[in-house]
Residue, then its C-alpha position, 0 to 999 in steps of 0.5 A: x525499542x524506544x519509540x519517539x515523542x518527538x515533534x514531526x519536525x523533530x522527527x523530519x531532522x532527525x531522519x535527515x541525519x540518520x539518512x546522511x549518517x548512514x553507509x548501508x541502508x536497508x528499505x522494505x515495505x509490505x507483503x503483497x505490495x500495491x503501487x504505494x508501497x513499490x513506487x515509495x520504497x523505489x522512490x526512497x531507495x534510488x534517491x539514497x543510491x543517487x546520494x550515494x548510499x549503499x542501499x538494498x531495496x526488499x520486497x518479500x513477495x517481490x515486484x508484482x508484474x503491473x510495476x516491473x516497467x519502472x526503472x530500478x524495480x529489477x534492484x529490488x531483492x526479496x530477502x536482504x543479506x549483510x548488516x546495515x547502518x539503518x533500517x527504513x520501512x515505507x507505507x507499512x503500518x505494522x511490523x508483521x505486514x513486512x513479512x520478516x524482511x528485517x529478520x528480527x532487527x529493530x526498524x529505525x524509520x518508519x515512513x507512512x500515511x495508514x492512520x492505523x500506524x502502529x509505531x514501530x520505529x524508533x523514529x515515526x513519520x506518520x501523516x494519515x492526512x496524505x493520500x499516499x506514502x509518495x506524497x510524504x516523500x516527495x515532500x521531504x527528500x528534498x528537505x534530506x538532501x536526496x535528489x528528486x530524479x527522473x526515476x525517483x519522480x516516476x516511483x513516486x507518481x506510481x505511488x501516488x497515481x495507484x493509492x489515489x486510483x487516479x486522484x480521484x479519492x476522498x483523502x485527494x488534496x491539494x498538496x497531492x495535486x502540486x506533488x503530482x504536476x512537480x514529479x511532472x516537471x520532474x520527467x514522470x510520464x503521467x500518461x504512461x504510468x495511468x496506462x500501466x497502473x490503472x487501465x492496462x488489464x491482461x485477458x487472463x485478469x479479465x476472466x478473474x473478474x468475471x469470476x468474481x462478478x458472477x458471484x456478486x450479492x447485495x444486502x442494502x447498501x452492502x456488497x460483496x463477492x469472493x474469489x477462490x484458489x479455484x478461480x485463479x487456477x481456472x482462469x489461469x490468473x497468477x497475477x496479484x491477489x484480485x487484479x484490483x477488483x476491489x476498485x471496480x466494486x467501489x465504483x458501484x454506486x448501489x453500495x456504501x460498502x464493498x468487501x472482496x474476499x480473497x482465498x490464500x493457501x493454508x486456510x487464509x483469507x485475504x479481506x478488502x473493503x472500501x467505503x464512502x466518506x463518512x465510514x471507517x472501514x479501518x476499525x473493522x480491519x482492525x478487529x480483524x488483525x488487519x489496518x488501513x484507511x477509513x475508506x480502503x482497509x484489509x486484513x488476512x483472516x485465518x479460518x476457511x472462507x465461509x467462516x470469514x465471510x460470515x464473521x466479517x460481513x456480520x461486523x460490517x453489517x454492525x457498522x452500517x446499522x450504527x451509521x443509520x441509528 
């Protein structure tokens, strides 16, 4: 696949032409989708549909229950079918994270904000300075002649709110606040989206949090804990992997880095890092086959949880040590 070396301006223009010229479009995002994955996929997909395109929106892991309130979420499929003029990926740093959604076909357009993006598309629009992919889409949908309907605005607001944990991450920008205001003016219900995605928790999710918090450990400015498959079973929790416990861990004032280990099936462990400004945990995630942002990154690491915890904590402690030297 030939990868573009064009300027962002040229890429934006070529993406506009690609959308205009396509009839049947596939839009995908990453496995274990978060709010920005769902919101960006739904925002772009619904805008394309409103422009008269035949669109399939695909998340191989489906839509988390937290985000099923969004209009159009019931249109998201777990598998693509048929042929497409254009294949698009949003909010996904590498091809593997798409979970085979494109069935070995090359991806035409990649729109993302992860600094670790591998630029695996024919055209790649990557803005690591944007706090959410939803902000990039809010910026460019009008330039691509795609309508910002109330449903599109609500989806994009979901991506913006969730990826910035309610506008409080260190990468928030004036543009992002302006984007939120624009989306509100278009009809997005800020209060409802904030409540449903960041505040509301089920009883079982709260018990699941308790399982992780009861095992919380600290060494100097590093904290970590684990969530096992047995924890999920005991607490009766069947939602997303960590029930957003990682965001709670990141608020603990005695820690510069928090790490959450979530046991998966087939001898895999999902690792989520959160860091204070000035520390780049995305580089640790890359070491373990993952990626993300300097302040928030993740990886899925093969091996028993005990072994993964040992290896990951060693690398994370080395990062903290190098910062203090």
